[in-house]
VEXTORRO-661937 format. One record per atom (N, C-alpha, C): residue number from 0; residue in three letters; x, y negated, z; atom name. Coordinates in nm, 2 decimals. Layout:
REM residues N
(NUM,ALA,(X,Y,Z),CA)
...
REM end
This chain:
REM residues 176
(0,MET,(10.94,-9.93,9.12),N)
(0,MET,(10.97,-10.10,9.09),CA)
(0,MET,(11.15,-10.14,9.00),C)
(1,ASP,(11.14,-10.27,8.98),N)
(1,ASP,(11.29,-10.29,8.94),CA)
(1,ASP,(11.38,-10.33,9.05),C)
(2,TRP,(11.50,-10.24,9.03),N)
(2,TRP,(11.59,-10.29,9.10),CA)
(2,TRP,(11.67,-10.36,9.00),C)
(3,VAL,(11.76,-10.45,9.11),N)
(3,VAL,(11.90,-10.47,8.98),CA)
(3,VAL,(12.03,-10.52,9.07),C)
(4,HIS,(12.14,-10.51,9.03),N)
(4,HIS,(12.26,-10.50,9.07),CA)
(4,HIS,(12.29,-10.66,9.10),C)
(5,VAL,(12.33,-10.67,9.23),N)
(5,VAL,(12.36,-10.82,9.27),CA)
(5,VAL,(12.43,-10.89,9.21),C)
(6,GLU,(12.58,-10.84,9.12),N)
(6,GLU,(12.63,-10.87,9.08),CA)
(6,GLU,(12.60,-10.95,8.91),C)
(7,SER,(12.46,-10.88,8.90),N)
(7,SER,(12.38,-10.95,8.75),CA)
(7,SER,(12.31,-11.02,8.82),C)
(8,VAL,(12.24,-10.99,8.96),N)
(8,VAL,(12.19,-11.17,8.97),CA)
(8,VAL,(12.28,-11.26,8.95),C)
(9,ALA,(12.42,-11.25,9.05),N)
(9,ALA,(12.51,-11.33,9.08),CA)
(9,ALA,(12.53,-11.43,8.90),C)
(10,GLU,(12.53,-11.35,8.80),N)
(10,GLU,(12.56,-11.39,8.68),CA)
(10,GLU,(12.45,-11.47,8.63),C)
(11,ALA,(12.39,-11.41,8.63),N)
(11,ALA,(12.21,-11.51,8.63),CA)
(11,ALA,(12.21,-11.67,8.70),C)
(12,GLU,(12.27,-11.69,8.83),N)
(12,GLU,(12.27,-11.77,8.88),CA)
(12,GLU,(12.38,-11.86,8.81),C)
(13,MET,(12.53,-11.84,8.80),N)
(13,MET,(12.60,-11.88,8.73),CA)
(13,MET,(12.54,-11.93,8.60),C)
(14,LEU,(12.49,-11.85,8.52),N)
(14,LEU,(12.46,-11.96,8.37),CA)
(14,LEU,(12.38,-12.01,8.43),C)
(15,ALA,(12.25,-11.97,8.50),N)
(15,ALA,(12.12,-12.08,8.54),CA)
(15,ALA,(12.20,-12.26,8.59),C)
(16,ALA,(12.34,-12.22,8.66),N)
(16,ALA,(12.39,-12.33,8.69),CA)
(16,ALA,(12.46,-12.40,8.56),C)
(17,ALA,(12.52,-12.32,8.52),N)
(17,ALA,(12.55,-12.38,8.36),CA)
(17,ALA,(12.47,-12.45,8.31),C)
(18,ALA,(12.37,-12.40,8.28),N)
(18,ALA,(12.26,-12.45,8.22),CA)
(18,ALA,(12.20,-12.54,8.27),C)
(19,LEU,(12.16,-12.55,8.41),N)
(19,LEU,(12.17,-12.69,8.47),CA)
(19,LEU,(12.26,-12.83,8.39),C)
(20,MET,(12.38,-12.77,8.41),N)
(20,MET,(12.45,-12.87,8.45),CA)
(20,MET,(12.52,-12.90,8.26),C)
(21,ASP,(12.44,-12.88,8.16),N)
(21,ASP,(12.45,-12.84,8.00),CA)
(21,ASP,(12.34,-12.97,7.97),C)
(22,PRO,(12.36,-13.11,7.93),N)
(22,PRO,(12.26,-13.19,7.92),CA)
(22,PRO,(12.18,-13.18,7.80),C)
(23,ALA,(12.19,-13.04,7.72),N)
(23,ALA,(12.16,-12.99,7.62),CA)
(23,ALA,(12.03,-12.90,7.64),C)
(24,ARG,(12.03,-12.85,7.74),N)
(24,ARG,(11.98,-12.75,7.77),CA)
(24,ARG,(11.88,-12.78,7.91),C)
(25,HIS,(11.93,-12.88,8.03),N)
(25,HIS,(11.87,-12.89,8.14),CA)
(25,HIS,(11.73,-12.92,8.15),C)
(26,HIS,(11.69,-12.94,8.04),N)
(26,HIS,(11.55,-12.94,8.07),CA)
(26,HIS,(11.43,-12.78,8.06),C)
(27,LEU,(11.56,-12.65,8.00),N)
(27,LEU,(11.50,-12.58,7.97),CA)
(27,LEU,(11.51,-12.46,8.08),C)
(28,VAL,(11.57,-12.56,8.22),N)
(28,VAL,(11.63,-12.44,8.32),CA)
(28,VAL,(11.58,-12.54,8.47),C)
(29,ALA,(11.54,-12.67,8.44),N)
(29,ALA,(11.55,-12.72,8.57),CA)
(29,ALA,(11.38,-12.73,8.63),C)
(30,GLY,(11.35,-12.62,8.73),N)
(30,GLY,(11.27,-12.65,8.79),CA)
(30,GLY,(11.17,-12.48,8.76),C)
(31,LYS,(11.29,-12.41,8.69),N)
(31,LYS,(11.23,-12.29,8.68),CA)
(31,LYS,(11.24,-12.18,8.74),C)
(32,ALA,(11.18,-12.08,8.72),N)
(32,ALA,(11.24,-11.96,8.76),CA)
(32,ALA,(11.25,-11.86,8.64),C)
(33,PHE,(11.38,-11.79,8.72),N)
(33,PHE,(11.40,-11.67,8.58),CA)
(33,PHE,(11.41,-11.53,8.63),C)
(34,PHE,(11.32,-11.41,8.62),N)
(34,PHE,(11.34,-11.31,8.67),CA)
(34,PHE,(11.45,-11.23,8.60),C)
(35,VAL,(11.54,-11.12,8.69),N)
(35,VAL,(11.65,-11.09,8.66),CA)
(35,VAL,(11.60,-10.92,8.63),C)
(36,THR,(11.66,-10.83,8.51),N)
(36,THR,(11.65,-10.69,8.57),CA)
(36,THR,(11.75,-10.61,8.53),C)
(37,ASP,(11.79,-10.50,8.53),N)
(37,ASP,(11.86,-10.42,8.45),CA)
(37,ASP,(11.83,-10.36,8.33),C)
(38,ASP,(11.74,-10.38,8.29),N)
(38,ASP,(11.71,-10.37,8.17),CA)
(38,ASP,(11.66,-10.23,8.15),C)
(39,GLY,(11.65,-10.11,8.35),N)
(39,GLY,(11.63,-9.99,8.30),CA)
(39,GLY,(11.48,-9.92,8.37),C)
(40,GLY,(11.38,-10.02,8.35),N)
(40,GLY,(11.30,-9.93,8.41),CA)
(40,GLY,(11.28,-9.95,8.52),C)
(41,PRO,(11.16,-9.92,8.59),N)
(41,PRO,(11.12,-9.88,8.67),CA)
(41,PRO,(11.14,-9.76,8.77),C)
(42,THR,(11.19,-9.78,8.88),N)
(42,THR,(11.25,-9.71,8.93),CA)
(42,THR,(11.22,-9.68,9.09),C)
(43,SER,(11.20,-9.52,9.12),N)
(43,SER,(11.11,-9.49,9.28),CA)
(43,SER,(11.19,-9.49,9.34),C)
(44,VAL,(11.14,-9.56,9.47),N)
(44,VAL,(11.26,-9.61,9.57),CA)
(44,VAL,(11.29,-9.47,9.62),C)
(45,GLN,(11.24,-9.36,9.63),N)
(45,GLN,(11.31,-9.20,9.63),CA)
(45,GLN,(11.36,-9.19,9.53),C)
(46,ARG,(11.39,-9.22,9.45),N)
(46,ARG,(11.49,-9.18,9.33),CA)
(46,ARG,(11.62,-9.28,9.40),C)
(47,VAL,(11.60,-9.37,9.46),N)
(47,VAL,(11.72,-9.49,9.46),CA)
(47,VAL,(11.77,-9.48,9.60),C)
(48,PHE,(11.74,-9.40,9.70),N)
(48,PHE,(11.77,-9.38,9.85),CA)
(48,PHE,(11.81,-9.23,9.82),C)
(49,ASP,(11.74,-9.15,9.76),N)
(49,ASP,(11.82,-9.01,9.80),CA)
(49,ASP,(11.94,-8.99,9.75),C)
(50,PRO,(12.00,-8.99,9.64),N)
(50,PRO,(12.15,-8.99,9.61),CA)
(50,PRO,(12.25,-9.10,9.70),C)
(51,VAL,(12.14,-9.19,9.74),N)
(51,VAL,(12.26,-9.29,9.91),CA)
(51,VAL,(12.31,-9.22,10.00),C)
(52,LEU,(12.12,-9.13,10.06),N)
(52,LEU,(12.10,-9.05,10.15),CA)
(52,LEU,(12.18,-8.94,10.22),C)
(53,GLU,(12.22,-8.90,10.06),N)
(53,GLU,(12.23,-8.73,10.04),CA)
(53,GLU,(12.44,-8.82,10.07),C)
(54,ALA,(12.49,-8.90,10.00),N)
(54,ALA,(12.61,-9.00,10.02),CA)
(54,ALA,(12.64,-9.01,10.22),C)
(55,ALA,(12.54,-8.97,10.28),N)
(55,ALA,(12.56,-9.05,10.36),CA)
(55,ALA,(12.62,-8.92,10.47),C)
(56,GLY,(12.55,-8.83,10.42),N)
(56,GLY,(12.57,-8.68,10.48),CA)
(56,GLY,(12.40,-8.62,10.51),C)
(57,VAL,(12.32,-8.71,10.49),N)
(57,VAL,(12.15,-8.62,10.50),CA)
(57,VAL,(12.12,-8.58,10.43),C)
(58,ARG,(12.14,-8.45,10.43),N)
(58,ARG,(12.07,-8.32,10.33),CA)
(58,ARG,(11.94,-8.40,10.35),C)
(59,MET,(11.90,-8.41,10.24),N)
(59,MET,(11.76,-8.37,10.20),CA)
(59,MET,(11.64,-8.28,10.19),C)
(60,PRO,(11.55,-8.21,10.25),N)
(60,PRO,(11.46,-8.10,10.21),CA)
(60,PRO,(11.47,-8.03,10.05),C)
(61,ASP,(11.47,-7.92,10.01),N)
(61,ASP,(11.41,-7.89,9.90),CA)
(61,ASP,(11.29,-7.89,9.92),C)
(62,LYS,(11.15,-7.90,9.99),N)
(62,LYS,(11.04,-7.91,9.95),CA)
(62,LYS,(11.04,-8.03,10.03),C)
(63,ARG,(10.87,-8.09,9.99),N)
(63,ARG,(10.87,-8.19,10.08),CA)
(63,ARG,(10.68,-8.21,10.07),C)
(64,ILE,(10.67,-8.27,10.11),N)
(64,ILE,(10.52,-8.25,10.17),CA)
(64,ILE,(10.47,-8.39,10.12),C)
(65,ARG,(10.38,-8.43,10.00),N)
(65,ARG,(10.35,-8.56,9.98),CA)
(65,ARG,(10.25,-8.56,10.11),C)
(66,VAL,(10.26,-8.72,10.13),N)
(66,VAL,(10.10,-8.83,10.21),CA)
(66,VAL,(10.07,-8.87,10.12),C)
(67,HIS,(9.97,-8.89,10.12),N)
(67,HIS,(9.88,-8.96,10.07),CA)
(67,HIS,(9.91,-9.13,10.08),C)
(68,TRP,(9.93,-9.27,10.01),N)
(68,TRP,(9.97,-9.40,10.10),CA)
(68,TRP,(9.88,-9.40,10.13),C)
(69,ARG,(9.72,-9.42,10.13),N)
(69,ARG,(9.65,-9.42,10.23),CA)
(69,ARG,(9.65,-9.38,10.39),C)
(70,LEU,(9.69,-9.22,10.36),N)
(70,LEU,(9.71,-9.26,10.52),CA)
(70,LEU,(9.84,-9.29,10.58),C)
(71,LEU,(9.91,-9.31,10.51),N)
(71,LEU,(10.06,-9.38,10.53),CA)
(71,LEU,(10.03,-9.53,10.62),C)
(72,TYR,(9.92,-9.56,10.51),N)
(72,TYR,(9.87,-9.75,10.55),CA)
(72,TYR,(9.77,-9.75,10.69),C)
(73,LEU,(9.70,-9.62,10.70),N)
(73,LEU,(9.65,-9.67,10.87),CA)
(73,LEU,(9.72,-9.56,10.99),C)
(74,LEU,(9.82,-9.51,10.95),N)
(74,LEU,(9.92,-9.49,11.03),CA)
(74,LEU,(10.04,-9.59,11.05),C)
(75,ALA,(10.05,-9.68,10.93),N)
(75,ALA,(10.10,-9.81,11.01),CA)
(75,ALA,(10.01,-9.90,11.10),C)
(76,ALA,(9.89,-9.86,11.03),N)
(76,ALA,(9.82,-9.97,11.15),CA)
(76,ALA,(9.78,-9.93,11.27),C)
(77,LEU,(9.81,-9.81,11.28),N)
(77,LEU,(9.83,-9.77,11.42),CA)
(77,LEU,(9.89,-9.77,11.52),C)
(78,PHE,(10.06,-9.79,11.42),N)
(78,PHE,(10.20,-9.85,11.48),CA)
(78,PHE,(10.19,-9.99,11.50),C)
(79,GLU,(10.14,-10.02,11.45),N)
(79,GLU,(10.13,-10.18,11.39),CA)
(79,GLU,(10.07,-10.25,11.53),C)
(80,LEU,(9.96,-10.18,11.59),N)
(80,LEU,(9.84,-10.21,11.69),CA)
(80,LEU,(9.93,-10.19,11.85),C)
(81,VAL,(10.00,-10.03,11.84),N)
(81,VAL,(10.07,-9.98,11.97),CA)
(81,VAL,(10.22,-10.07,11.94),C)
(82,ALA,(10.27,-10.11,11.86),N)
(82,ALA,(10.39,-10.21,11.90),CA)
(82,ALA,(10.30,-10.34,11.92),C)
(83,TRP,(10.19,-10.35,11.92),N)
(83,TRP,(10.12,-10.54,11.98),CA)
(83,TRP,(10.11,-10.52,12.12),C)
(84,VAL,(10.03,-10.41,12.16),N)
(84,VAL,(9.97,-10.37,12.30),CA)
(84,VAL,(10.15,-10.32,12.38),C)
(85,LEU,(10.23,-10.26,12.30),N)
(85,LEU,(10.32,-10.31,12.41),CA)
(85,LEU,(10.42,-10.43,12.37),C)
(86,ASP,(10.40,-10.50,12.30),N)
(86,ASP,(10.45,-10.61,12.28),CA)
(86,ASP,(10.64,-10.56,12.23),C)
(87,ASP,(10.62,-10.50,12.10),N)
(87,ASP,(10.78,-10.44,12.03),CA)
(87,ASP,(10.72,-10.48,11.92),C)
(88,LYS,(10.82,-10.44,11.86),N)
(88,LYS,(10.85,-10.43,11.65),CA)
(88,LYS,(10.82,-10.30,11.63),C)
(89,PRO,(10.68,-10.26,11.57),N)
(89,PRO,(10.71,-10.16,11.49),CA)
(89,PRO,(10.76,-10.11,11.42),C)
(90,VAL,(10.76,-9.96,11.42),N)
(90,VAL,(10.87,-9.88,11.31),CA)
(90,VAL,(10.82,-9.85,11.17),C)
(91,LEU,(10.64,-9.85,11.14),N)
(91,LEU,(10.65,-9.88,11.04),CA)
(91,LEU,(10.53,-9.97,11.00),C)
(92,MET,(10.52,-10.06,10.93),N)
(92,MET,(10.45,-10.14,10.92),CA)
(92,MET,(10.38,-10.15,10.75),C)
(93,ARG,(10.23,-10.19,10.78),N)
(93,ARG,(10.16,-10.17,10.61),CA)
(93,ARG,(10.26,-10.24,10.52),C)
(94,MET,(10.31,-10.35,10.57),N)
(94,MET,(10.36,-10.41,10.47),CA)
(94,MET,(10.42,-10.34,10.37),C)
(95,GLU,(10.55,-10.25,10.45),N)
(95,GLU,(10.64,-10.21,10.39),CA)
(95,GLU,(10.56,-10.05,10.35),C)
(96,ILE,(10.44,-10.01,10.35),N)
(96,ILE,(10.38,-9.91,10.27),CA)
(96,ILE,(10.36,-9.95,10.14),C)
(97,LEU,(10.30,-10.11,10.14),N)
(97,LEU,(10.27,-10.12,9.99),CA)
(97,LEU,(10.37,-10.17,9.89),C)
(98,LYS,(10.51,-10.23,10.00),N)
(98,LYS,(10.56,-10.26,9.91),CA)
(98,LYS,(10.61,-10.17,9.81),C)
(99,ALA,(10.60,-10.04,9.95),N)
(99,ALA,(10.67,-9.88,9.84),CA)
(99,ALA,(10.56,-9.83,9.78),C)
(100,HIS,(10.43,-9.85,9.77),N)
(100,HIS,(10.33,-9.77,9.66),CA)
(100,HIS,(10.34,-9.86,9.57),C)
(101,VAL,(10.29,-10.04,9.54),N)
(101,VAL,(10.25,-10.08,9.48),CA)
(101,VAL,(10.37,-10.09,9.34),C)
(102,ALA,(10.37,-10.10,9.25),N)
(102,ALA,(10.48,-10.12,9.11),CA)
(102,ALA,(10.46,-10.24,9.14),C)
(103,HIS,(10.60,-10.31,9.12),N)
(103,HIS,(10.71,-10.42,9.09),CA)
(103,HIS,(10.81,-10.43,8.94),C)
(104,THR,(10.69,-10.46,8.89),N)
(104,THR,(10.81,-10.50,8.77),CA)
(104,THR,(10.84,-10.62,8.66),C)
(105,PHE,(10.91,-10.68,8.60),N)
(105,PHE,(10.95,-10.79,8.59),CA)
(105,PHE,(10.96,-10.76,8.44),C)
(106,ARG,(10.96,-10.89,8.42),N)
(106,ARG,(11.06,-10.90,8.19),CA)
(106,ARG,(11.15,-10.97,8.27),C)
(107,ALA,(11.26,-10.99,8.22),N)
(107,ALA,(11.37,-11.11,8.18),CA)
(107,ALA,(11.37,-11.20,8.07),C)
(108,ASP,(11.29,-11.15,7.99),N)
(108,ASP,(11.31,-11.18,7.81),CA)
(108,ASP,(11.33,-11.38,7.86),C)
(109,ALA,(11.31,-11.42,7.94),N)
(109,ALA,(11.35,-11.61,7.95),CA)
(109,ALA,(11.44,-11.63,8.03),C)
(110,ALA,(11.52,-11.53,8.08),N)
(110,ALA,(11.63,-11.54,8.15),CA)
(110,ALA,(11.72,-11.51,8.02),C)
(111,ARG,(11.69,-11.42,7.91),N)
(111,ARG,(11.80,-11.33,7.85),CA)
(111,ARG,(11.79,-11.45,7.69),C)
(112,ARG,(11.67,-11.50,7.66),N)
(112,ARG,(11.66,-11.59,7.58),CA)
(112,ARG,(11.75,-11.75,7.65),C)
(113,ILE,(11.69,-11.79,7.74),N)
(113,ILE,(11.73,-11.91,7.80),CA)
(113,ILE,(11.87,-11.90,7.84),C)
(114,LEU,(11.90,-11.83,7.88),N)
(114,LEU,(12.03,-11.82,8.01),CA)
(114,LEU,(12.17,-11.80,7.91),C)
(115,GLY,(12.11,-11.69,7.83),N)
(115,GLY,(12.24,-11.59,7.74),CA)
(115,GLY,(12.22,-11.50,7.90),C)
(116,TYR,(12.16,-11.46,7.99),N)
(116,TYR,(12.14,-11.29,8.07),CA)
(116,TYR,(12.17,-11.22,8.03),C)
(117,ARG,(12.28,-11.13,8.03),N)
(117,ARG,(12.25,-10.97,8.03),CA)
(117,ARG,(12.31,-10.91,8.11),C)
(118,PRO,(12.26,-10.82,8.17),N)
(118,PRO,(12.27,-10.75,8.32),CA)
(118,PRO,(12.43,-10.64,8.32),C)
(119,ARG,(12.50,-10.68,8.41),N)
(119,ARG,(12.62,-10.61,8.43),CA)
(119,ARG,(12.58,-10.47,8.44),C)
(120,TYR,(12.53,-10.44,8.51),N)
(120,TYR,(12.54,-10.29,8.57),CA)
(120,TYR,(12.39,-10.22,8.53),C)
(121,THR,(12.32,-10.11,8.55),N)
(121,THR,(12.29,-10.06,8.54),CA)
(121,THR,(12.22,-9.98,8.68),C)
(122,THR,(12.10,-9.98,8.71),N)
(122,THR,(12.03,-9.94,8.81),CA)
(122,THR,(12.10,-9.81,8.88),C)
(123,ALA,(12.17,-9.73,8.77),N)
(123,ALA,(12.19,-9.59,8.76),CA)
(123,ALA,(12.34,-9.59,8.85),C)
(124,TYR,(12.44,-9.64,8.77),N)
(124,TYR,(12.55,-9.73,8.82),CA)
(124,TYR,(12.55,-9.81,8.90),C)
(125,GLY,(12.49,-9.88,9.00),N)
(125,GLY,(12.44,-9.95,9.11),CA)
(125,GLY,(12.45,-9.78,9.20),C)
(126,ILE,(12.36,-9.73,9.22),N)
(126,ILE,(12.32,-9.64,9.28),CA)
(126,ILE,(12.44,-9.58,9.30),C)
(127,GLN,(12.52,-9.51,9.17),N)
(127,GLN,(12.67,-9.41,9.17),CA)
(127,GLN,(12.74,-9.53,9.27),C)
(128,MET,(12.76,-9.65,9.31),N)
(128,MET,(12.87,-9.70,9.33),CA)
(128,MET,(12.83,-9.73,9.47),C)
(129,TRP,(12.73,-9.70,9.50),N)
(129,TRP,(12.66,-9.77,9.64),CA)
(129,TRP,(12.72,-9.59,9.74),C)
(130,ALA,(12.66,-9.50,9.67),N)
(130,ALA,(12.65,-9.36,9.75),CA)
(130,ALA,(12.81,-9.36,9.71),C)
(131,GLN,(12.89,-9.38,9.68),N)
(131,GLN,(13.03,-9.33,9.63),CA)
(131,GLN,(13.11,-9.46,9.79),C)
(132,GLN,(13.06,-9.59,9.78),N)
(132,GLN,(13.10,-9.66,9.86),CA)
(132,GLN,(13.09,-9.59,9.99),C)
(133,LEU,(12.94,-9.52,10.02),N)
(133,LEU,(12.95,-9.47,10.11),CA)
(133,LEU,(12.99,-9.35,10.17),C)
(134,ARG,(13.03,-9.28,10.12),N)
(134,ARG,(13.10,-9.18,10.16),CA)
(134,ARG,(13.27,-9.15,10.18),C)
(135,GLU,(13.32,-9.30,10.06),N)
(135,GLU,(13.44,-9.36,10.11),CA)
(135,GLU,(13.50,-9.39,10.28),C)
(136,THR,(13.32,-9.50,10.30),N)
(136,THR,(13.35,-9.54,10.46),CA)
(136,THR,(13.29,-9.48,10.53),C)
(137,GLN,(13.21,-9.38,10.52),N)
(137,GLN,(13.14,-9.27,10.60),CA)
(137,GLN,(13.24,-9.14,10.66),C)
(138,GLY,(13.31,-9.13,10.54),N)
(138,GLY,(13.38,-9.03,10.58),CA)
(138,GLY,(13.30,-8.86,10.61),C)
(139,ASP,(13.36,-8.81,10.68),N)
(139,ASP,(13.31,-8.69,10.68),CA)
(139,ASP,(13.19,-8.75,10.85),C)
(140,GLN,(13.20,-8.82,10.93),N)
(140,GLN,(13.10,-8.87,10.95),CA)
(140,GLN,(12.97,-8.87,10.91),C)
(141,PRO,(12.90,-8.80,11.01),N)
(141,PRO,(12.71,-8.81,10.97),CA)
(141,PRO,(12.66,-8.94,10.99),C)
(142,LEU,(12.54,-8.98,10.90),N)
(142,LEU,(12.48,-9.12,10.93),CA)
(142,LEU,(12.46,-9.11,11.13),C)
(143,GLU,(12.50,-9.28,11.13),N)
(143,GLU,(12.47,-9.29,11.30),CA)
(143,GLU,(12.34,-9.33,11.25),C)
(144,ILE,(12.25,-9.27,11.38),N)
(144,ILE,(12.07,-9.33,11.43),CA)
(144,ILE,(12.11,-9.41,11.51),C)
(145,ASP,(12.09,-9.55,11.51),N)
(145,ASP,(11.97,-9.61,11.67),CA)
(145,ASP,(11.94,-9.61,11.73),C)
(146,PRO,(11.99,-9.56,11.87),N)
(146,PRO,(11.91,-9.49,12.01),CA)
(146,PRO,(11.80,-9.59,12.01),C)
(147,VAL,(11.84,-9.71,11.96),N)
(147,VAL,(11.69,-9.80,12.04),CA)
(147,VAL,(11.61,-9.81,11.96),C)
(148,GLU,(11.63,-9.75,11.80),N)
(148,GLU,(11.47,-9.72,11.71),CA)
(148,GLU,(11.46,-9.61,11.77),C)
(149,ILE,(11.53,-9.52,11.82),N)
(149,ILE,(11.51,-9.43,11.84),CA)
(149,ILE,(11.39,-9.36,11.96),C)
(150,ARG,(11.42,-9.48,12.03),N)
(150,ARG,(11.34,-9.51,12.21),CA)
(150,ARG,(11.22,-9.55,12.17),C)
(151,ARG,(11.23,-9.62,12.04),N)
(151,ARG,(11.14,-9.75,12.01),CA)
(151,ARG,(11.01,-9.63,11.94),C)
(152,LEU,(11.09,-9.57,11.86),N)
(152,LEU,(10.97,-9.49,11.80),CA)
(152,LEU,(10.92,-9.34,11.96),C)
(153,GLY,(10.95,-9.31,12.01),N)
(153,GLY,(10.94,-9.20,12.08),CA)
(153,GLY,(10.80,-9.31,12.18),C)
(154,ARG,(10.89,-9.48,12.23),N)
(154,ARG,(10.71,-9.52,12.28),CA)
(154,ARG,(10.61,-9.53,12.24),C)
(155,GLN,(10.62,-9.57,12.09),N)
(155,GLN,(10.52,-9.62,11.97),CA)
(155,GLN,(10.41,-9.46,11.97),C)
(156,LEU,(10.51,-9.27,11.96),N)
(156,LEU,(10.41,-9.25,11.96),CA)
(156,LEU,(10.38,-9.16,12.09),C)
(157,ILE,(10.44,-9.16,12.17),N)
(157,ILE,(10.34,-9.12,12.31),CA)
(157,ILE,(10.27,-9.20,12.32),C)
(158,THR,(10.25,-9.35,12.32),N)
(158,THR,(10.13,-9.41,12.38),CA)
(158,THR,(10.03,-9.39,12.37),C)
(159,PRO,(9.97,-9.37,12.23),N)
(159,PRO,(9.81,-9.38,12.20),CA)
(159,PRO,(9.80,-9.20,12.22),C)
(160,VAL,(9.89,-9.13,12.20),N)
(160,VAL,(9.88,-8.99,12.25),CA)
(160,VAL,(9.86,-8.96,12.41),C)
(161,ALA,(9.91,-9.05,12.48),N)
(161,ALA,(9.89,-9.10,12.63),CA)
(161,ALA,(9.74,-9.13,12.67),C)
(162,VAL,(9.76,-9.21,12.61),N)
(162,VAL,(9.60,-9.34,12.60),CA)
(162,VAL,(9.51,-9.17,12.53),C)
(163,GLY,(9.54,-9.13,12.51),N)
(163,GLY,(9.41,-9.03,12.42),CA)
(163,GLY,(9.39,-8.92,12.47),C)
(164,VAL,(9.45,-8.86,12.57),N)
(164,VAL,(9.47,-8.76,12.67),CA)
(164,VAL,(9.43,-8.86,12.77),C)
(165,THR,(9.42,-8.93,12.82),N)
(165,THR,(9.40,-9.06,12.95),CA)
(165,THR,(9.22,-8.99,12.91),C)
(166,LEU,(9.20,-9.08,12.78),N)
(166,LEU,(9.04,-9.10,12.82),CA)
(166,LEU,(8.97,-8.96,12.75),C)
(167,ALA,(9.04,-8.87,12.72),N)
(167,ALA,(9.00,-8.73,12.69),CA)
(167,ALA,(8.98,-8.65,12.85),C)
(168,ALA,(9.04,-8.69,12.94),N)
(168,ALA,(9.04,-8.67,13.08),CA)
(168,ALA,(8.95,-8.73,13.17),C)
(169,LEU,(8.89,-8.85,13.16),N)
(169,LEU,(8.83,-8.91,13.16),CA)
(169,LEU,(8.67,-8.90,13.12),C)
(170,ALA,(8.68,-8.85,13.03),N)
(170,ALA,(8.55,-8.84,12.96),CA)
(170,ALA,(8.51,-8.71,13.00),C)
(171,TYR,(8.59,-8.58,13.04),N)
(171,TYR,(8.55,-8.51,13.11),CA)
(171,TYR,(8.56,-8.54,13.19),C)
(172,SER,(8.60,-8.55,13.30),N)
(172,SER,(8.55,-8.57,13.41),CA)
(172,SER,(8.42,-8.62,13.43),C)
(173,LEU,(8.36,-8.75,13.36),N)
(173,LEU,(8.23,-8.83,13.37),CA)
(173,LEU,(8.14,-8.70,13.33),C)
(174,LYS,(8.14,-8.59,13.20),N)
(174,LYS,(8.05,-8.52,13.20),CA)
(174,LYS,(8.04,-8.45,13.27),C)
(175,GLY,(8.12,-8.37,13.38),N)
(175,GLY,(8.14,-8.27,13.47),CA)
(175,GLY,(8.09,-8.34,13.58),C)
REM end
């Protein structure tokens, strides 16, 4: 996935606004969309969030379990169904799985050529600054988890298990 620092985006916006006000370049930018990137190439979600989570006091495990994205997609579909039954917001959605799995890459050639865009910061620098800011604001306090989200996760995990146990007990009682 391509990431870009917010200040680079703001810089591109300013360049586009200046080009719109310039009669000689107005026709080149009016009604056009421009992609802006940091020129660092695609970076995984894990590479972006691991240093930030560690800065927030979340210790990342040394060994990780890899789960195929299709299994996560099915799990997300189950969460969406349970959330729909409970009239709740799902804790995991298929759309989020696809956003994390599918490679989204863009080219900033047009922005560079027409607007004179150059990224202000790299993704690596942005991640470092984000992590540093988090360390400064969090201090020694651990990352807080929203109790509402924990309850939502509990409901959405327990409901299908309870339904499954009930159906199994019903099937067993009808069998005997």
